[in-house]
DSSP file (Angstrom, degrees, kcal/mol; ACC not computed):
  #  RESIDUE AA STRUCTURE BP1 BP2  ACC     N-H-->O    O-->H-N    N-H-->O    O-->H-N    TCO  KAPPA ALPHA  PHI   PSI    X-CA   Y-CA   Z-CA
    1    1 A M     >        0   0    0      0, 0.0     4,-1.8     0, 0.0     5,-0.1   0.000 360.0 360.0 360.0 -42.3   28.2   22.3  -25.8
    2    2 A T  H  >  +     0   0    0      1,-0.2     4,-2.6     2,-0.2     5,-0.2   0.856 360.0  54.0 -70.2 -33.9   27.3   18.7  -24.8
    3    3 A S  H  > S+     0   0    0      2,-0.2     4,-2.2     1,-0.2    -1,-0.2   0.871 107.8  50.7 -68.5 -33.8   30.0   18.5  -22.2
    4    4 A E  H  > S+     0   0    0      2,-0.2     4,-2.3     1,-0.2    -1,-0.2   0.897 111.3  48.6 -66.4 -39.7   28.6   21.6  -20.6
    5    5 A L  H  X S+     0   0    0     -4,-1.8     4,-2.2     2,-0.2    -2,-0.2   0.910 112.1  48.1 -66.0 -42.5   25.1   20.1  -20.6
    6    6 A A  H  X S+     0   0    0     -4,-2.6     4,-2.3     2,-0.2    -2,-0.2   0.882 111.4  51.2 -65.2 -38.1   26.5   16.8  -19.1
    7    7 A T  H  X S+     0   0    0     -4,-2.2     4,-2.3     2,-0.2    -2,-0.2   0.911 110.6  47.4 -65.7 -42.2   28.3   18.8  -16.4
    8    8 A S  H  X S+     0   0    0     -4,-2.3     4,-2.1     2,-0.2    -2,-0.2   0.876 111.6  51.2 -68.3 -35.8   25.3   20.8  -15.5
    9    9 A E  H  X S+     0   0    0     -4,-2.2     4,-2.2     2,-0.2    -2,-0.2   0.916 110.1  49.6 -64.2 -42.3   23.2   17.6  -15.3
   10   10 A L  H  X S+     0   0    0     -4,-2.3     4,-2.4     1,-0.2    -2,-0.2   0.893 109.7  51.2 -63.5 -40.1   25.9   16.0  -13.1
   11   11 A E  H  X S+     0   0    0     -4,-2.3     4,-2.4     1,-0.2    -1,-0.2   0.890 108.9  51.5 -64.0 -38.9   25.8   19.0  -10.8
   12   12 A N  H  X S+     0   0    0     -4,-2.1     4,-2.2     2,-0.2    -2,-0.2   0.897 110.5  48.4 -63.8 -40.3   22.0   18.8  -10.6
   13   13 A V  H  X S+     0   0    0     -4,-2.2     4,-2.2     2,-0.2    -2,-0.2   0.912 112.4  48.0 -66.4 -42.4   22.2   15.1   -9.6
   14   14 A V  H  X S+     0   0    0     -4,-2.4     4,-1.5     2,-0.2    -2,-0.2   0.901 111.9  50.0 -65.1 -40.5   24.9   15.9   -7.0
   15   15 A A  H  < S+     0   0    0     -4,-2.4    -2,-0.2     1,-0.2    -1,-0.2   0.889 111.7  48.3 -65.6 -38.7   22.8   18.7   -5.6
   16   16 A A  H >< S+     0   0    0     -4,-2.2     3,-1.0     1,-0.2     5,-0.3   0.864 111.4  50.5 -68.3 -35.3   19.7   16.5   -5.4
   17   17 A A  H >< S+     0   0    0     -4,-2.2     3,-0.7     1,-0.2    -1,-0.2   0.768 104.5  58.3 -73.8 -24.3   21.7   13.8   -3.7
   18   18 A S  T 3< S+     0   0    0     -4,-1.5    -1,-0.2     1,-0.2    -2,-0.2   0.324  75.2  96.9 -89.2  10.3   23.1   16.2   -1.1
   19   19 A T  T <  S-     0   0    0     -3,-1.0    -1,-0.2    -5,-0.1    -2,-0.1   0.612 102.9-106.1 -74.7  -9.9   19.7   17.2    0.2
   20   20 A G    <   +     0   0    0     -3,-0.7     2,-0.6     1,-0.3    -2,-0.1   0.607  63.2 155.6  99.3  13.0   20.0   14.7    3.0
   21   21 A T        -     0   0    0     -5,-0.3    -1,-0.3    -4,-0.2    -2,-0.1  -0.636  36.2-139.8 -75.5 118.5   17.6   12.0    1.8
   22   22 A S     >  -     0   0    0     -2,-0.6     4,-1.7     1,-0.1     3,-0.3  -0.434  14.4-120.8 -79.1 153.1   18.7    8.8    3.5
   23   23 A P  H  > S+     0   0    0      0, 0.0     4,-2.3     0, 0.0     5,-0.2   0.842 113.5  56.5 -61.2 -33.4   18.7    5.5    1.7
   24   24 A I  H  > S+     0   0    0      1,-0.2     4,-2.5     2,-0.2     5,-0.2   0.870 105.1  52.1 -67.6 -34.3   16.3    4.0    4.2
   25   25 A R  H  > S+     0   0    0     -3,-0.3     4,-2.1     2,-0.2    -1,-0.2   0.886 109.1  49.9 -66.8 -38.3   13.8    6.8    3.5
   26   26 A I  H  X S+     0   0    0     -4,-1.7     4,-2.1     2,-0.2    -2,-0.2   0.922 111.8  47.7 -65.4 -43.8   14.0    6.1   -0.2
   27   27 A V  H  X S+     0   0    0     -4,-2.3     4,-2.5     1,-0.2    -2,-0.2   0.920 112.2  49.4 -63.4 -43.9   13.4    2.3    0.4
   28   28 A L  H  X S+     0   0    0     -4,-2.5     4,-2.4     1,-0.2    -1,-0.2   0.859 109.3  52.6 -64.9 -34.5   10.5    3.1    2.7
   29   29 A T  H  X S+     0   0    0     -4,-2.1     4,-2.2     2,-0.2    -1,-0.2   0.906 109.7  48.1 -66.3 -41.0    9.0    5.4    0.2
   30   30 A I  H  X S+     0   0    0     -4,-2.1     4,-2.2     2,-0.2    -2,-0.2   0.922 112.6  48.3 -65.2 -43.2    9.2    2.7   -2.5
   31   31 A V  H  X S+     0   0    0     -4,-2.5     4,-2.5     1,-0.2    -2,-0.2   0.896 110.1  53.5 -61.9 -39.9    7.6    0.2   -0.1
   32   32 A F  H  X S+     0   0    0     -4,-2.4     4,-2.2     2,-0.2    -2,-0.2   0.900 108.8  48.3 -61.6 -42.5    4.9    2.8    0.7
   33   33 A I  H  X S+     0   0    0     -4,-2.2     4,-2.1     2,-0.2    -1,-0.2   0.907 111.4  49.8 -66.1 -41.7    4.1    3.2   -3.0
   34   34 A V  H  X S+     0   0    0     -4,-2.2     4,-2.6     1,-0.2     5,-0.2   0.915 110.6  50.2 -63.0 -42.4    3.9   -0.5   -3.6
   35   35 A I  H  X S+     0   0    0     -4,-2.5     4,-2.8     1,-0.2     5,-0.2   0.902 108.8  53.1 -62.3 -40.5    1.6   -0.9   -0.6
   36   36 A C  H  X S+     0   0    0     -4,-2.2     4,-2.1     2,-0.2    -2,-0.2   0.924 111.9  44.0 -60.1 -45.4   -0.6    1.9   -2.0
   37   37 A V  H  X S+     0   0    0     -4,-2.1     4,-2.2     2,-0.2    -2,-0.2   0.931 116.5  45.4 -67.0 -46.0   -1.0    0.2   -5.3
   38   38 A V  H  X S+     0   0    0     -4,-2.6     4,-2.5     1,-0.2    -2,-0.2   0.897 112.8  51.2 -66.2 -40.1   -1.6   -3.3   -3.9
   39   39 A L  H  X S+     0   0    0     -4,-2.8     4,-2.2    -5,-0.2    -1,-0.2   0.899 109.9  49.9 -64.3 -40.9   -4.1   -2.0   -1.3
   40   40 A S  H  X S+     0   0    0     -4,-2.1     4,-1.9    -5,-0.2    -2,-0.2   0.917 112.0  47.9 -62.9 -43.1   -6.0   -0.2   -4.0
   41   41 A A  H  X S+     0   0    0     -4,-2.2     4,-1.6     1,-0.2    -2,-0.2   0.903 111.1  50.9 -65.4 -40.7   -6.1   -3.3   -6.2
   42   42 A L  H  X S+     0   0    0     -4,-2.5     4,-1.0     1,-0.2    -1,-0.2   0.905 109.6  49.7 -63.8 -41.7   -7.3   -5.5   -3.2
   43   43 A V  H  < S+     0   0    0     -4,-2.2     3,-0.4     1,-0.2    -1,-0.2   0.896 111.6  49.0 -65.3 -38.8  -10.1   -3.1   -2.3
   44   44 A L  H  < S+     0   0    0     -4,-1.9    -1,-0.2     1,-0.2    -2,-0.2   0.792 108.8  53.8 -71.2 -26.9  -11.3   -3.0   -5.9
   45   45 A M  H  < S+     0   0    0     -4,-1.6    -1,-0.2    -5,-0.1    -2,-0.2   0.684  90.5  95.6 -80.4 -17.9  -11.2   -6.8   -6.2
   46   46 A Q  S  < S-     0   0    0     -4,-1.0     2,-0.1    -3,-0.4    27,-0.0  -0.385  77.1-115.0 -78.9 152.3  -13.4   -7.4   -3.1
   47   47 A E        -     0   0    0      1,-0.1    -1,-0.1    -2,-0.1     2,-0.1  -0.438  37.0 -98.7 -78.3 157.0  -17.1   -8.0   -3.2
   48   48 A G    >   -     0   0    0     -2,-0.1     3,-0.8     1,-0.1     4,-0.2  -0.384  20.7-127.9 -73.7 155.7  -19.5   -5.5   -1.6
   49   49 A K  G >  S+     0   0    0      1,-0.2     3,-0.8     2,-0.1    -1,-0.1   0.630 100.8  73.6 -78.5 -13.9  -20.9   -6.1    1.8
   50   50 A T  G >  S+     0   0    0      1,-0.2     3,-1.2     2,-0.1     4,-0.2   0.602  75.7  81.2 -76.3  -9.5  -24.5   -5.5    0.6
   51   51 A Q  G <  S+     0   0    0     -3,-0.8     3,-0.5     1,-0.2    -1,-0.2   0.826  91.5  48.1 -65.9 -31.5  -24.5   -8.9   -1.2
   52   52 A G  G X  S+     0   0    0     -3,-0.8     3,-1.3     1,-0.2    -1,-0.2   0.313  80.4  98.5 -93.9   9.4  -25.3  -10.8    2.0
   53   53 A L  G X  S+     0   0    0     -3,-1.2     3,-0.9     1,-0.3    -1,-0.2   0.735  72.6  65.8 -71.1 -20.9  -28.2   -8.6    3.2
   54   54 A G  G 3  S+     0   0    0     -3,-0.5     3,-0.4     1,-0.2    -1,-0.3   0.579  91.3  65.3 -76.2  -7.0  -30.8  -11.0    1.9
   55   55 A T  G X > +     0   0    0     -3,-1.3     3,-1.1     1,-0.2     5,-0.5   0.031  62.8 111.0-103.7  25.8  -29.8  -13.7    4.3
   56   56 A I  T < 5 +     0   0    0     -3,-0.9    -1,-0.2     1,-0.2    -2,-0.1   0.794  62.4  74.5 -69.0 -26.7  -30.8  -11.9    7.5
   57   57 A A  T 3 5S-     0   0    0     -3,-0.4    -1,-0.2     1,-0.1    -2,-0.1   0.443 127.0 -81.0 -71.3   1.8  -33.7  -14.3    8.1
   58   58 A G  T X 5S+     0   0    0     -3,-1.1     3,-0.7     0, 0.0    -2,-0.1   0.420 102.4 112.1 117.1  -0.6  -31.3  -17.1    9.2
   59   59 A A  T 3 5 +     0   0    0      1,-0.2     3,-0.2    -4,-0.2    -3,-0.1   0.275  50.0  97.9 -85.7  13.3  -30.0  -18.5    5.9
   60   60 A A  T 3 < +     0   0    0     -5,-0.5     2,-1.0     1,-0.2    -1,-0.2   0.573  56.8  88.0 -78.4  -7.7  -26.6  -17.2    6.7
   61   61 A D    <   +     0   0    0     -3,-0.7    -1,-0.2     4,-0.1     2,-0.1  -0.196  61.6 132.4 -85.8  46.5  -25.4  -20.5    8.0
   62   62 A T  S  > S-     0   0    0     -2,-1.0     4,-1.9    -3,-0.2     5,-0.2  -0.336  75.3 -99.1 -85.4 174.6  -24.4  -21.7    4.6
   63   63 A Y  H  > S+     0   0    0      1,-0.2     4,-2.0     2,-0.2    -1,-0.1   0.916 125.1  47.0 -61.3 -43.8  -21.1  -23.3    3.8
   64   64 A W  H  4 S+     0   0    0      1,-0.2    -1,-0.2     2,-0.2     7,-0.1   0.818 109.2  55.1 -70.7 -29.9  -19.6  -20.1    2.5
   65   65 A G  H  4 S+     0   0    0      1,-0.2     3,-0.5     2,-0.2    -1,-0.2   0.880 112.8  41.5 -69.6 -36.9  -20.9  -18.2    5.5
   66   66 A K  H  < S+     0   0    0     -4,-1.9     3,-0.3     1,-0.2    -2,-0.2   0.836 122.9  37.9 -77.9 -33.5  -19.1  -20.5    7.9
   67   67 A N  S >X S+     0   0    0     -4,-2.0     3,-1.1    -5,-0.2     4,-0.7   0.018  75.3 118.6-109.4  27.1  -15.9  -20.8    6.0
   68   68 A K  G >4 S+     0   0    0     -3,-0.5     6,-0.8     1,-0.3     3,-0.6   0.834  71.6  60.1 -64.6 -31.5  -15.5  -17.3    4.7
   69   69 A G  G 34 S+     0   0    0     -3,-0.3    -1,-0.3     1,-0.2     9,-0.1   0.743 107.4  46.1 -67.6 -22.3  -12.2  -16.8    6.6
   70   70 A R  G <4 S+     0   0    0     -3,-1.1    -1,-0.2     4,-0.1    -2,-0.2   0.545  98.3  88.9 -96.2  -9.4  -10.7  -19.7    4.7
   71   71 A S  S <X S-     0   0    0     -4,-0.7     4,-2.0    -3,-0.6     5,-0.2  -0.232  95.2-100.3 -81.7 175.2  -11.9  -18.6    1.2
   72   72 A A  H  > S+     0   0    0      1,-0.2     4,-2.2     2,-0.2     5,-0.1   0.861 124.5  55.2 -64.0 -35.1  -10.1  -16.3   -1.2
   73   73 A E  H  > S+     0   0    0      2,-0.2     4,-2.1     1,-0.2    -1,-0.2   0.905 106.9  50.0 -64.0 -41.4  -12.4  -13.5    0.0
   74   74 A G  H  > S+     0   0    0     -6,-0.8     4,-2.2     2,-0.2    -2,-0.2   0.887 109.6  50.6 -64.3 -39.0  -11.4  -14.1    3.6
   75   75 A V  H  X S+     0   0    0     -4,-2.0     4,-2.6     1,-0.2    -1,-0.2   0.900 109.7  50.8 -65.2 -40.7   -7.7  -14.0    2.6
   76   76 A M  H  X S+     0   0    0     -4,-2.2     4,-2.2     2,-0.2    -2,-0.2   0.878 109.2  51.3 -65.3 -36.6   -8.2  -10.7    0.8
   77   77 A V  H  X S+     0   0    0     -4,-2.1     4,-2.1     2,-0.2    -2,-0.2   0.928 112.4  45.7 -65.3 -44.7   -9.9   -9.2    3.8
   78   78 A K  H  X S+     0   0    0     -4,-2.2     4,-2.3     1,-0.2    -2,-0.2   0.917 113.5  49.1 -64.2 -43.1   -7.1  -10.2    6.1
   79   79 A L  H  X S+     0   0    0     -4,-2.6     4,-2.6     1,-0.2    -1,-0.2   0.863 109.1  53.6 -65.2 -35.7   -4.5   -9.0    3.6
   80   80 A T  H  X S+     0   0    0     -4,-2.2     4,-2.3    -5,-0.2    -1,-0.2   0.909 108.7  49.1 -64.8 -41.7   -6.3   -5.7    3.3
   81   81 A R  H  X S+     0   0    0     -4,-2.1     4,-2.1     2,-0.2    -2,-0.2   0.926 112.8  47.1 -63.0 -44.5   -6.3   -5.2    7.0
   82   82 A I  H  X S+     0   0    0     -4,-2.3     4,-2.3     1,-0.2    -2,-0.2   0.926 114.2  46.4 -63.8 -45.1   -2.6   -5.9    7.3
   83   83 A L  H  X S+     0   0    0     -4,-2.6     4,-2.5     1,-0.2    -1,-0.2   0.848 109.9  54.4 -68.1 -32.9   -1.7   -3.6    4.4
   84   84 A A  H  X S+     0   0    0     -4,-2.3     4,-2.2     2,-0.2    -1,-0.2   0.908 109.5  47.5 -66.2 -40.4   -3.9   -0.8    5.7
   85   85 A I  H  X S+     0   0    0     -4,-2.1     4,-2.5     2,-0.2    -2,-0.2   0.925 113.4  47.6 -65.1 -44.3   -2.1   -1.0    9.1
   86   86 A L  H  X S+     0   0    0     -4,-2.3     4,-2.8     1,-0.2     5,-0.2   0.889 109.9  54.4 -62.5 -38.9    1.3   -0.9    7.3
   87   87 A F  H  X S+     0   0    0     -4,-2.5     4,-2.1     2,-0.2    -2,-0.2   0.933 110.8  44.6 -59.2 -47.7    0.1    2.0    5.1
   88   88 A L  H  X S+     0   0    0     -4,-2.2     4,-1.9     2,-0.2    -2,-0.2   0.914 114.3  48.8 -65.5 -43.0   -0.8    4.0    8.2
   89   89 A L  H  X S+     0   0    0     -4,-2.5     4,-2.6     1,-0.2    -2,-0.2   0.922 113.2  46.4 -63.7 -44.0    2.4    3.2   10.0
   90   90 A L  H  X S+     0   0    0     -4,-2.8     4,-2.8     1,-0.2    -1,-0.2   0.862 108.8  56.2 -68.3 -33.7    4.6    4.0    7.0
   91   91 A A  H  X S+     0   0    0     -4,-2.1     4,-0.8    -5,-0.2    -1,-0.2   0.907 111.5  43.6 -62.3 -40.8    2.7    7.3    6.5
   92   92 A V  H >< S+     0   0    0     -4,-1.9     3,-0.5     2,-0.2     4,-0.4   0.928 115.1  48.2 -69.0 -45.0    3.5    8.3   10.0
   93   93 A V  H >< S+     0   0    0     -4,-2.6     3,-1.2     1,-0.2    -2,-0.2   0.899 109.9  51.6 -64.9 -40.4    7.1    7.2    9.8
   94   94 A L  H 3< S+     0   0    0     -4,-2.8    -1,-0.2     1,-0.3    -2,-0.2   0.702 106.2  56.2 -72.1 -17.2    7.7    8.9    6.5
   95   95 A N  T << S+     0   0    0     -4,-0.8    -1,-0.3    -3,-0.5     2,-0.2   0.455  79.6 111.4 -92.3  -1.1    6.3   12.2    7.9
   96   96 A L    <   -     0   0    0     -3,-1.2     3,-0.4    -4,-0.4    -3,-0.0  -0.526  59.7-150.8 -70.1 139.1    8.7   12.3   10.8
   97   97 A T  S    S+     0   0    0      1,-0.2     2,-0.5    -2,-0.2    -1,-0.1   0.766  88.0  58.5 -85.2 -24.9   11.2   15.2   10.3
   98   98 A K              0   0    0      1,-0.2    -1,-0.2     0, 0.0    -2,-0.1  -0.320 360.0 360.0 -99.7  51.9   14.1   13.6   12.2
   99   99 A F              0   0    0     -2,-0.5    -1,-0.2    -3,-0.4   -74,-0.1   0.353 360.0 360.0-130.3 360.0   14.4   10.5   10.1
C-alpha cells in the first residue's frame, strides 16, 4: 500500500515537472516574491510625507532637510524606487507566455 502511494506521488511530481516550467522562470518567481516582501517592509518602515508640512514657512532648510538623501530615510526611499522598478519589470517578464 505504501509503495503504491509513493509511486503515485512520484508520478505526480514527474507530471508537475513536465508542465514546461523552466528553471529560470522558477528563479525569477522566487526573486519576485522576495522583492514583494522586502518592498512591503520598506514601505511600512518609511515615515509619512505629512510630517514635514509644518515647515512650509521656510524652516525647511534644517540639517535633516538638506541631507535627507544621505540619511537612512533617503536610502530607504532610493531602495524603494529601485525595488518598485524591479517589481514592475519582473511582473511583465513573468507574464510573458513565450518564456
